[in-house]
Each structure stands twice: as structure tokens, then as C-alpha cells.
C-alpha positions, 0 to 999 in steps of 0.5 A: 500499500502507497504512502498516499493510500495509507494516509487516505484510510487513516483519513477516512477512518477517524473523521466520523469520530472527529466530526462527532467530537467537534459537534458535541463540543458546540455551544449554541451562541446564547450570548455574544459580544465584547465585555470590558472586564476588571479582573481582581486579584483575591486581595483586592489589591491588584487588578487589570483590564482585560476584554471577554470575547464571544463570538458566533462562528459557524453557529458555535461560541467561541470565547477569548480573554485577552489581556494586556499582560499575557495576550490573548487566550482561547477559552475551550471546553465550554459549557453555558447553561442558565446564562453561566459560561465555564471554560478553560484557559490558559493565562498564567502558564498553567489551565484555569477555570473561568465561570462568568455569569451574565446579567443583560449588559453585565458580566461577574464571575472568576478565574481559579488557578490552584492557588491564583484566583481573580474576580470579574466584573464588567459590561458589555461594550457596545 
């Protein structure tokens, strides 16, 4: 069997599961837009400005957290239940859990990464 035929066989045999996995991971975008966030450490002495971007990409929710210090971080493993978004991101060199509750044009939540925790508060920008 040639290399091309082997690759084609491998691609065809794995394609259905890849499609099923991506379809299963799709979260319907009930909330989209840009949110200006203040992320405050648990000591309440230091805060950072950030953006939470929620986009509708081909009918699926895509979420990105953007900061000056670390740049953009994609949020994966998304779930959205009763207006609360949860997901996983990497802004500090380790994975963290993001939780954001939307109430109209405001958002509040947290990012928790092992011993580090930030409180999130913000508003929709447009």
C-alpha cells in the first residue's frame, strides 16, 4: 500500500469520530459581544483590565480572554447553562477555570488556577 493510500485510509477511518467530537463540543451562542472586564486578585489590591470576546463562529460559541500582560487566551471546554459560561484557559502558564455569569449587559465571575484566583466584573461594550 502506498503512503498516499495509507494516509487516505487513516483519514477516512478517523473522520467520523472527529466530526462527532467537534459537533458534541459546540455550544450554541446565546450571548455574544465584547465585555470590558476588571480582573481583581483575591487580595483586592491589584486589578487588571481585560476583554472577554464571545463570538458566533458558524453557529458555535467561541470565547477569548484578552489581557495586556499575557495577550489573548482561547477559552475551551465551554459550557453555557442558565446564563453562566464555564471554560478552561491558560493565562498564567497553567490551566485555569473561568466562570462568568451574564445578567443583561453585565458580567461577573472568577478565574481560578490552583492557588491564584481573580474576581471578574464588567459590562458589555456595545
